[in-house]
C-alpha positions in Angstrom: 89.0 103.7 133.5 92.2 103.4 135.4 94.6 106.4 135.6 97.1 104.7 133.3 94.5 104.1 130.6 93.2 107.7 131.0 96.8 109.0 130.5 97.2 106.8 127.5 93.9 108.2 126.1 95.2 111.7 126.5 98.4 110.8 124.8 96.6 109.3 121.9 94.2 112.3 121.6 90.6 112.2 122.8 89.3 113.3 119.4 91.3 110.5 117.7 89.7 107.9 120.1 86.3 109.4 119.6 86.7 109.3 115.8 87.7 105.6 116.0 84.7 104.7 118.3 82.2 106.5 116.0 83.7 104.9 113.0 83.5 101.4 114.4 79.9 101.9 115.8 78.7 103.2 112.5 80.3 100.2 110.6 78.8 97.7 113.1 75.3 98.9 112.3 76.1 99.6 108.6 75.4 103.3 109.1 78.7 104.7 107.9 78.5 106.4 104.5 81.2 104.0 103.2 78.7 101.2 103.6 76.5 102.6 101.0 78.9 103.4 98.1 78.7 101.4 94.9 80.6 101.1 91.7 80.3 99.1 88.5 83.2 96.9 87.4 84.8 98.7 84.4 85.6 96.7 81.4 89.2 96.6 80.0 91.6 97.3 78.6 93.1 99.5 81.3 96.5 100.0 79.6 97.3 100.3 76.0 100.6 99.8 74.0 103.2 102.3 74.9 104.5 104.7 72.3 107.6 105.7 74.4 111.1 104.4 73.6 112.2 101.4 75.7 114.1 101.8 78.9 117.6 100.3 78.6 117.9 99.4 82.3 116.4 96.1 83.4 113.3 96.1 85.5 112.2 93.7 88.2 112.3 90.0 87.4 109.5 89.3 89.9 106.2 88.1 88.5 107.9 86.4 85.6 108.3 82.9 86.8 107.6 83.5 90.4 106.6 86.1 92.9 107.9 86.8 96.5 105.4 87.5 99.2 106.9 90.0 101.7 110.0 89.9 99.4 110.8 86.5 100.8 108.3 83.6 100.3 108.7 82.5 96.7 105.5 81.5 95.0 105.9 79.7 91.6 103.7 81.2 88.9 101.9 78.7 86.8 99.8 79.6 83.8 96.7 80.4 85.8 96.1 83.7 87.5 96.5 83.7 91.3 93.6 83.1 93.6 93.1 86.5 95.1 91.0 85.4 98.1 93.1 82.6 99.7 96.3 82.4 101.7 98.9 81.3 99.1 101.1 79.6 101.8 98.3 77.4 103.1 96.4 75.8 100.3 94.1 73.9 102.7 92.4 77.1 103.9 89.1 78.2 102.3 88.7 81.4 100.3 87.8 84.6 102.3 84.1 85.2 101.8 82.8 87.8 99.4 80.8 89.7 101.9 80.7 93.4 102.8 84.2 94.2 103.8 83.3 95.7 107.2 81.9 92.4 108.3 85.2 90.7 108.0 87.2 90.5 111.3 90.7 91.9 111.5 92.0 88.6 113.0 90.5 85.2 112.2 92.5 82.1 113.3 90.5 79.9 110.9 91.3 82.0 107.9 94.9 82.8 108.7 96.8 86.1 108.4 94.8 88.5 106.2 98.0 90.2 105.1 98.8 87.1 103.1 95.7 87.7 101.0 96.4 91.5 100.8 100.0 91.0 99.6 99.2 89.7 96.1 96.4 92.3 95.8 98.7 95.2 96.4 99.4 94.9 92.6 103.1 95.1 92.6 102.7 92.9 89.5 101.2 95.9 87.7 104.6 97.6 87.7 106.4 94.5 86.6 104.1 93.9 83.6 104.2 97.6 82.7 108.0 97.6 82.6 108.0 94.6 80.2 105.2 96.2 78.1 107.2 99.4 77.9 110.1 97.4 76.4 107.9 95.8 73.8 106.5 92.7 75.4 103.0 92.4 74.0 102.3 89.3 76.2 103.1 91.3 79.3 100.5 94.0 78.2 97.9 91.3 77.7 98.6 89.8 81.0 98.5 93.2 82.7 95.0 93.8 81.4 93.8 90.2 81.9 95.0 90.1 85.5 93.3 93.4 86.4 90.0 92.2 84.9 90.3 88.9 86.8 91.1 90.8 90.0 88.0 92.9 89.6 85.9 89.9 88.8 86.9 88.1 92.0 87.0 91.3 94.1 83.8 93.2 93.1 83.4 96.5 94.8 83.2 96.5 97.8 83.1 92.9 98.8 85.7 90.7 100.4 89.0 91.1 102.3 90.8 93.2 99.6 88.5 96.1 100.2 88.7 96.0 104.0 91.7 98.4 104.4 91.8 101.8 102.9 95.6 101.7 102.9 95.6 98.5 100.8 93.3 100.3 98.3 95.8 103.2 98.4 98.8 101.1 97.6 97.0 99.7 94.6 96.3 103.3 93.4 100.0 104.2 93.7 101.1 101.1 91.9 98.6 101.7 89.1 99.7 105.3 88.8 103.3 104.2 88.6 102.5 101.8 85.9 100.7 104.5 83.9 103.8 106.7 84.3 106.0 104.0 82.9 103.8 103.4 79.9 103.1 107.1 79.4 100.1 106.7 77.2 96.8 108.5 76.9 94.7 107.2 79.8 91.8 104.9 78.8 88.4 105.6 80.4 88.4 102.2 81.9 91.6 103.1 83.9 90.0 106.2 85.2 87.0 104.2 86.3 89.3 101.7 88.0 91.0 104.6 90.0 87.7 106.2 90.8 86.2 103.1 92.4 89.2 102.9 94.7 88.9 106.6 95.7 85.3 106.0 96.5 86.4 103.5 99.0 89.3 105.6 100.5 87.7 109.0 100.8 84.8 108.3 103.2 87.1 106.7 105.8 89.9 109.3 105.8 88.9 110.4 109.3 89.7 106.9 110.6 93.1 106.9 108.8 93.9 110.3 110.2 93.1 109.2 113.7 95.8 106.5 113.5 98.6 109.0 113.3 100.6 106.7 111.1 101.2 105.8 107.5 97.6 105.0 106.8 97.0 108.8 106.7 99.9 109.5 104.4 99.3 106.6 102.0 95.5 107.3 101.7 96.0 111.0 101.3 98.6 110.4 98.6 96.3 108.0 96.7 93.5 110.6 96.8 95.8 113.3 95.6 97.4 111.2 92.8 94.1 109.5 91.6 92.1 112.7 92.2 94.4 114.9 90.1 94.3 112.3 87.3 90.5 112.3 87.2 90.4 116.1 87.7 92.6 116.6 84.7 89.7 115.1 82.6 87.2 117.6 84.0 85.6 115.4 86.6 84.2 117.2 89.7 84.7 114.2 92.0 88.4 114.2 90.9 88.8 117.8 92.0 87.2 117.0 95.3 89.5 114.0 95.9 92.6 115.9 94.7 91.9 118.8 97.1 91.2 116.4 100.0 94.3 114.4 99.3 96.6 117.4 99.1 95.2 118.9 102.3 95.7 115.7 104.3 99.1 114.9 102.8 100.5 118.2 103.8 98.8 118.0 107.2 100.1 114.5 107.9 103.7 115.4 106.9 103.6 118.5 109.1 102.2 116.6 112.1 103.8 113.2 111.9 107.3 114.1 110.8 109.4 115.9 113.4 111.8 118.6 112.6 114.7 116.1 113.0 113.1 113.9 110.3 111.8 111.2 112.7 108.4 109.7 111.9 105.5 108.9 114.2 105.7 105.1 113.8 109.2 104.7 115.3 110.0 102.2 112.6 112.8 102.1 110.0 110.8 100.1 107.5 107.7 102.2 107.8 109.9 105.3 107.4 111.0 103.9 104.0 107.3 103.5 103.0 106.6 107.1 104.1 109.5 108.3 102.0 108.5 106.4 98.9 104.9 107.7 99.3 106.2 111.3 99.5 108.6 110.9 96.7 106.1 109.5 94.3 103.5 112.1 95.2 106.0 114.8 94.3 106.9 113.1 91.0 103.3 112.8 90.2 102.6 116.5 91.0 105.4 117.5 88.6 104.1 115.1 85.9 100.6 116.7 86.1 102.0 120.2 86.2 100.2 121.0 89.5 101.0 123.7 92.1 103.8 122.9 94.5 103.1 121.5 97.9 103.8 123.8 100.9 107.2 124.8 102.1 107.0 122.7 105.2 106.1 119.7 103.1 109.4 119.9 101.3 111.3 120.8 104.4 110.0 117.9 106.4 110.4 115.5 103.5 114.0 116.5 103.2 114.5 116.0 106.9 112.9 112.6 106.7 115.3 111.7 103.8 118.3 112.6 105.9 117.0 110.5 108.8 116.9 107.3 106.8 120.2 108.1 105.0 122.0 108.3 108.3 120.5 105.0 109.4 121.5 103.0 106.4 124.8 101.3 105.7 126.6 102.8 102.7 128.2 99.4 102.0 125.2 97.2 102.1 122.1 99.4 102.2 120.9 97.6 105.3 119.4 99.3 108.3 118.6 98.5 111.9 115.4 96.4 112.1 114.0 98.8 114.7 110.3 99.2 115.1 107.4 97.4 113.3 108.3 95.7 110.1 105.4 94.1 108.1 107.3 93.7 104.9 105.8 96.8 103.3 107.6 98.1 100.2 106.5 100.4 97.4 107.8 101.0 93.9 109.5 97.7 93.3 111.2 98.6 90.1 114.4 96.6 90.2 115.7 93.4 91.9 117.2 95.3 94.8 116.8 93.2 97.9 114.2 94.0 100.6 116.9 94.7 103.1 118.6 97.2 100.9 117.2 100.7 101.4 119.4 102.6 99.0 116.9 102.8 96.1 114.4 104.6 98.2 116.9 107.0 99.6 118.4 107.6 96.2 114.9 108.5 95.0 114.0 110.8 97.9 117.4 112.6 97.9 117.1 113.2 94.1 113.5 114.5 94.5 113.8 116.6 97.6 117.5 117.7 97.6 118.7 117.2 94.0 121.5 115.1 95.5 122.7 111.6 94.6 123.1 109.5 97.7 124.9 106.6 96.1 126.4 107.7 92.8 127.8 104.3 91.8 125.1 102.0 93.0 123.7 100.5 89.9 120.3 99.3 91.1 119.6 102.7 92.7 120.4 104.5 89.5 118.2 102.1 87.5 115.4 102.9 90.0 115.7 106.5 89.0 115.8 105.8 85.3 112.5 103.9 85.4 110.9 106.9 87.0 112.2 109.3 84.4 114.6 111.1 86.8 117.7 112.7 85.4 121.0 112.4 87.2 120.9 114.5 90.4 123.7 117.1 90.7 124.6 117.5 94.3 127.1 115.5 96.3 125.8 113.1 98.9 125.9 114.4 102.5 128.5 113.1 105.0 127.8 110.4 107.5 128.1 111.9 111.0 127.2 111.5 114.6 123.5 112.4 114.8 121.0 113.3 117.5 117.4 112.7 116.5 116.0 114.0 119.8 112.4 114.3 118.7 112.2 110.6 117.7 114.5 109.2 120.4 117.5 108.0 118.3 121.2 108.8 118.5 123.8 107.5 116.0 127.5 107.3 117.1 130.2 106.5 114.6 133.9 105.7 114.7 135.5 104.6 111.4 133.6 101.6 110.1 131.6 101.1 113.3 128.2 102.7 114.0 125.9 102.5 117.0 122.2 103.3 117.0 120.9 104.1 120.5 117.1 104.0 121.0 115.7 105.9 123.9 112.1 106.7 124.9 110.8 110.0 123.5 107.2 109.2 122.6 105.1 111.9 121.0 103.0 109.1 119.4 102.2 105.6 120.6 105.2 103.3 120.9 105.0 100.2 118.8 107.7 98.2 120.7 109.0 98.1 124.3 112.6 98.8 123.1 113.8 101.6 125.5 117.6 101.9 125.6 118.0 99.3 122.9 121.4 99.3 121.1 122.1 98.3 117.5 125.8 97.8 116.6 127.2 97.7 113.1 130.7 97.3 111.6 131.4 97.4 107.8 127.6 97.1 107.2 127.3 93.9 109.3 124.8 93.9 112.2 126.7 92.6 115.3 124.1 93.4 117.9 120.6 93.6 116.4 116.9 93.9 116.9 114.6 90.9 116.7 112.1 92.4 114.2 108.4 91.8 114.1 107.5 88.4 112.5 103.7 88.6 112.5 100.8 90.8 113.6 98.2 87.9 113.6 100.1 85.5 115.9 99.4 87.2 119.2 101.9 85.3 121.3 104.8 85.7 119.0 103.8 89.3 118.3 104.1 90.1 122.0 107.5 88.4 122.1 108.9 90.3 119.1 107.5 93.7 120.2 108.4 93.1 123.9 111.4 94.1 125.9 113.0 90.6 125.9 113.5 90.9 122.1 115.8 93.9 122.4 119.3 94.7 123.5 118.3 96.2 126.8 117.4 95.1 130.3 114.2 93.4 131.3 112.8 93.7 134.8 110.9 90.9 136.5 110.1 89.1 133.2 107.7 91.8 132.0 107.7 94.5 129.4 108.9 98.1 130.2 105.3 99.3 129.6 102.0 97.5 130.4 100.0 96.3 127.4 96.4 97.5 126.9 95.8 95.7 123.7 97.7 94.0 120.9 99.1 97.2 119.5 98.9 99.5 122.5 101.1 100.1 125.5 100.2 102.3 128.5 102.4 104.3 130.8 104.7 105.5 128.0 108.3 105.9 129.2 110.1 109.2 129.3 113.9 109.7 129.0 115.6 111.2 132.0 118.8 113.3 132.0 119.7 112.8 128.3 123.3 113.7 127.6 125.6 113.5 124.6 129.2 114.2 125.4 132.0 114.4 122.9 135.0 113.5 124.9 137.5 113.9 122.1 137.9 112.9 118.4 138.3 109.3 119.3 135.7 108.7 122.0 132.0 109.6 122.1 129.6 109.0 125.0 125.8 109.2 125.4 123.8 108.7 128.6 120.1 108.6 129.6 117.6 106.5 131.5 114.0 106.0 132.6 111.8 105.1 135.5 108.9 102.8 134.7 105.4 102.7 136.3 106.4 99.7 138.5 109.2 101.7 140.2 112.1 100.1 138.3 114.9 102.4 137.1 117.4 101.9 134.3 120.2 104.3 133.4 122.5 103.5 130.5 125.6 105.3 129.2 127.2 104.3 126.0 130.7 105.2 124.7 132.4 104.3 121.4 136.1 104.3 120.7 138.3 102.8 118.1 138.7 99.4 119.8 135.5 98.9 121.7 131.9 99.8 122.5 131.3 100.2 126.2 127.8 100.1 127.9 127.4 101.1 131.5 124.0 100.1 133.0 122.7 101.0 136.5 119.5 99.3 137.6 117.3 99.4 140.7 113.7 99.3 141.9 112.8 95.9 140.5 111.3 93.2 142.6 113.0 89.9 141.7 115.4 90.0 138.8 116.9 92.1 136.0 118.1 90.4 132.8 120.6 92.0 130.4 120.4 90.7 126.9 122.7 91.0 123.9 121.4 89.5 120.7 124.7 88.4 119.1 125.6 87.1 115.7 124.9 83.5 114.7 128.5 82.2 115.1 130.2 79.9 117.4 130.8 81.6 120.8 132.9 80.4 123.7 131.8 81.5 127.1 133.9 81.9 130.3 131.9 82.7 133.5 133.1 83.9 137.0 131.2 85.2 140.0 130.9 88.8 138.9 132.1 88.7 135.3 132.0 86.7 132.1 133.3 86.9 128.6 132.3 85.4 125.3 134.3 85.3 122.1 133.9 83.9 118.6 137.5 84.3 117.7 137.0 87.7 116.0 135.0 89.7 118.5 134.8 89.6 122.2 132.1 90.7 124.6 132.8 91.1 128.4 130.2 91.8 131.1 131.2 92.7 134.7 129.0 93.4 137.6 129.4 94.9 141.1 126.9 92.4 142.4 126.9 88.6 142.0 125.7 87.3 138.6 123.1 84.6 139.4 122.8 83.3 135.9 124.7 83.8 132.6 124.2 81.8 129.5 123.9 81.9 125.7 120.3 81.0 125.0 118.3 80.7 121.8 115.7 83.3 120.8 114.1 84.4 117.5 114.8 87.1 115.0 112.7 88.1 111.9 114.0 90.0 108.9 111.0 89.3 106.7 107.4 89.2 107.8 106.2 85.7 108.8 109.8 84.3 108.7 111.7 83.7 111.8 115.0 82.0 112.7 116.9 81.1 115.8 119.5 83.5 117.0 121.9 83.3 120.0 121.3 85.7 122.9 123.7 86.4 125.8 121.6 86.6 129.0 123.1 88.0 132.2 120.9 88.0 135.3 121.2 89.7 138.7 118.7 89.8 141.6 119.6 93.0 143.4 120.3 96.6 142.4 123.6 97.0 140.8 125.8 98.1 138.0 126.7 96.2 134.8 129.5 97.1 132.4 129.4 95.5 128.9 132.4 95.9 126.6 132.3 94.7 123.0 135.8 94.5 121.5 136.5 94.5 117.8 139.1 92.6 115.9 140.1 90.2 118.6 142.8 87.6 117.7 142.4 84.0 118.5 
């Protein structure tokens, strides 16, 4: 093992690595306890007619005439129930086989992206049909029971792709529990059996979920707590065991994976939303079941995580920087709020953990609360402010309608993208300089592009990533910030500065200042071998470029970006790259590239409100 791999192993945790190795070896030889569980398929019905009054607010319109995979790809719904074992975007592919789930590979080019099969089996449709059934639609109730029966028929325990991931099973448990909360009836025995067969799958592999130090642990712990407490309330001993196991690990994961500044271990805005929804629903369920409160640090960390996302999100549009991995995950789809709008999740978390209303007049966020039976929160929303999230490696600078998110390396957990010193620029809720996103986990080449340095607003050295790759999801030689400083010059000008030295000897120091009329970025680079390329991922408008020896400027008639250098610029151009807002969807986007071939200094200035 090389020194860099050994250091990476230390950072990941030797016990975590050992746990993963043991898990995979035991699965390979069918020796793991999870390989020997069995459950019978319970007969329906799983839900009965609600005796609660209708909810006046509209629910989601999804799963009425069509569904949207990853909140983007519209799939028309015909009279027949979906095929749960095939990629719905590629009808020429065969069904995934109904074999023991641990014998199905993570990535199979012949079968396509397994997440496309998982997406429909997350059972978001359970919530949609439960909402309509709550408001008196008998057909919706019949469809709800019929679809669950059909799903079980074509996904018998524990065969096929939809049992492969414990987190996917956990998402189903959360959606089923949410549907039961909406309908509010006495729980049929068949529903309890349905939850039980899922918990039998989740519980034995919790050690693997915990070793990942990500939302697998939080999601699976939440499902055990939620499902276990339901079963326990009926006097079942297995339920008490699962409830206790889930509570312990949920509190443990929140304490370990959420920093005191609210940052989450996955360094991802969208996965942070998933974390918050998981924690919010777990607390709502605890109250519904009349259970003992979680620990103090659970509530403190949950509140900090709420503040983190609130500060990241635009008040005007609800959109957030597309920083970190984004596989389209979204829980609790109760309204037609767009995927890119994070306000419903923040509204819920702030009401649950702070008794505040983040967006008092946002209709869909208020309807989201109503469907979950939450009364109007009392407190005023917190103020937007300049924020330092030093544990996670983010700083937010604001000036009027302009905000800047500065991403710097501060890795306590494995980094998911090589995005050190990336900058996201926003004005009036519009992303002017943005992140490329993720696109796909299964397409190795494109995944490396989207997670790599060239897909971010930073500087790439020698056409390589800032950190070497060990595997698809793992970098080595994690970067560390050097000489971080945040200086408030006065009420109208804020400045932040930090840098890093990578394992190849290259150095990048970046200082950022924000004032009323412009954003200024000062880059100092050295130690690279052949070239350094500065990239700015600009908006998809018509830009005019003017180039000189050591300077250039581009303008679209409204905004202007200037770059100057103390050394010759050997190449400057607006090229095409990709960006991805939704999983498996990508589009071309313009990128300003400025290249130098010797150590130097680059100054970028983005001016707002430029006249033609």
